[in-house]
N, C-alpha and C positions, 0 to 999 in steps of 0.2 A: 386863235393865232392872230397876231397883229400883222397887218399888211401895210405896205407903202400906200398911203392914201392917194398918191399920184396915180398908181396903177389901177386902183379901184375906180377913181374918177374917170380914167381913160376907158375902162370897161363900161361904166355907166353911160358914157357918151357914144358907145357903139363899137369900140375897139375890140374885136373878137380875139385878137392875139393876147391882149391884156387879160381878158376873161379866161382864156384857156390857161394862161400862166397861173392865175389865181386858183382855178379848179385843180390844177396839178399840185399846187402847194397844199390844198385841202384834202387831197385824195386819201391819204392814210386816215385822217380823222373821220372822213365820211364813211370809209369802209368799216372801221371798227364801230362807229355809231350805228350804222345800218345793221351790222351783224348782231348787235345787242338787241335789236328789235325783231329781225326776221329769222335769225338762227342759221340760215344756210348761205353758203358763199354765192350761189347762183342768184338767190333772191336779193342779197346785199348788192351785188353788181347791177342787177336790174333796177333797184331803187336808186343807185348812184347815177345810172344812165338817164333815168327819168328826171332826176334832180338837175343834172347838167342841162338837159333839154329845157326844163322850165326856167332855169337860171338864164339861159341864153334868151329866151322869150321875154323875160320880165326884169332883166337887170336895169333897164332904164327907169323902173319904178322905185329903185332903191334910193332913198333920200339922204341917208347918212352913211358915207363911205366907211366910217369906223364900225358900223354894224354889219359889215359884209358876212363875217363868219356866222353870226347869229341868224341872219337872214337866210343864208345857205342851209344852215342846220334845220331851220323851220321847214324849209322846202323838203329836205330829206325826210324828216319825221312824218310829214304829210304823205309823202310817197310810200314810206314804210307801212303806215296804217292803211293806205289805199290797197297796197299789195296784200296785207293781212286780211282785210275785209273781202277782197276778191277770192282769196283762198280759204276764207272762213276759219282762220286759225285764231287761237287765243293768243293774246299778247304776252310775251315772256316777262317774267319778273323774278327777282331774287327774294325768296321767302323771308329771309332774316331781316333784310332792309325794310320790306313792306310791313312786316310784323312790328318792327320797332316804330315805324312811323304811325301805324294804326293804334298803338297802345296809348291809353289815356293814363294820367298819373294815378288815379284811384282804382283803375280796373286791374283785376288779376292778370297775370301773364298767361297768354293763351299759346298753346303749342302750334308750331308752324304748320303742321298737317291740317289743323282745323281752319287756318286761314286759307290754305290752298283749296280745301274742300268747299268752304263757303264761297270763295271767289268763283269757283267752277260753276256754282249754281246761279250766278248772276248772268243777266243778259250780256251780250257782247258790248253794248253801249255803256252799261253800268261798269263792267270790268275795265273798259278803256278809261272812263272818267276817274275811277278809283286809282288805277295804276299811274296814269299821267299826273294826277294831283299829288298822291302820296309818295310814289316811288321816284318819278322823274321830277318832282318838285316844280311842275309848271303851274303858273297862275291860271285862274279861271279864264281870263282873257286870252292867254296863250293857248289853252286847250281849245277854246272856241275857234281860234284862228287855225290851229292844226287840223281840227276835225271839220272845219268849215260849217259851223253851226252857230246859232245865236248864243250869247252869254247866258241868257235866261234858261235855255235848254240845258246847257252844261250845269248850271246851278241846280236845276231840277233833277238831272241825272245823278249828280253827286249826292244830293239829299236822299233821294230814293235808294241809291246804291248803299249808302251808309246804313240806312234803316234796314234794308234787306240783309246786308252783310252782318249787322249786329244780331238780327233775328236768327240767321242761319248759324252763326257762331255760338250763340247761346243754346240753340236747339241741339247742335251737334256735339257740344262739349260733354265728355263723359261724366262730369260732376253734376250735370243737369239731368242726366237720364235717371229714370225711376228704377229702383232696385226691384227685381222680381222675385 
């Protein structure tokens, strides 16, 4: 959503009324985005509340007023993952989209259930890396920012996750099982 840059600039300079106006304008987007991550209304509202709190504390750090929505969304995603980690939940994903993104040109099509089963066998950090990269289309740099970890760690997690996922999918596919 594009905002009047004048209002964003006022918020950056410490005008809390301007920031409240911006947060109200973003409320619907924040709610549905949070709900897609955490799945329950209560958790979505908690994530939004934490996002607003962190936005108030760090709005002065926003350098480009045109990036307000993206900046706010990154805070929200960070809060959603923090909430998921605290509750030790797996990150939601849509199998069909994830499957499509994981498929390579030359590889055979793999049924959705095998993707789900293979993902479930990954550690939470590997699941997160795969889902953020393939499903949410975040860059490695953005994933590092959201998860508050070094870019090198994200690259390592992605590489290891791909390797483990490939192994699990090949091992679990019915065509690879030996006939008895």
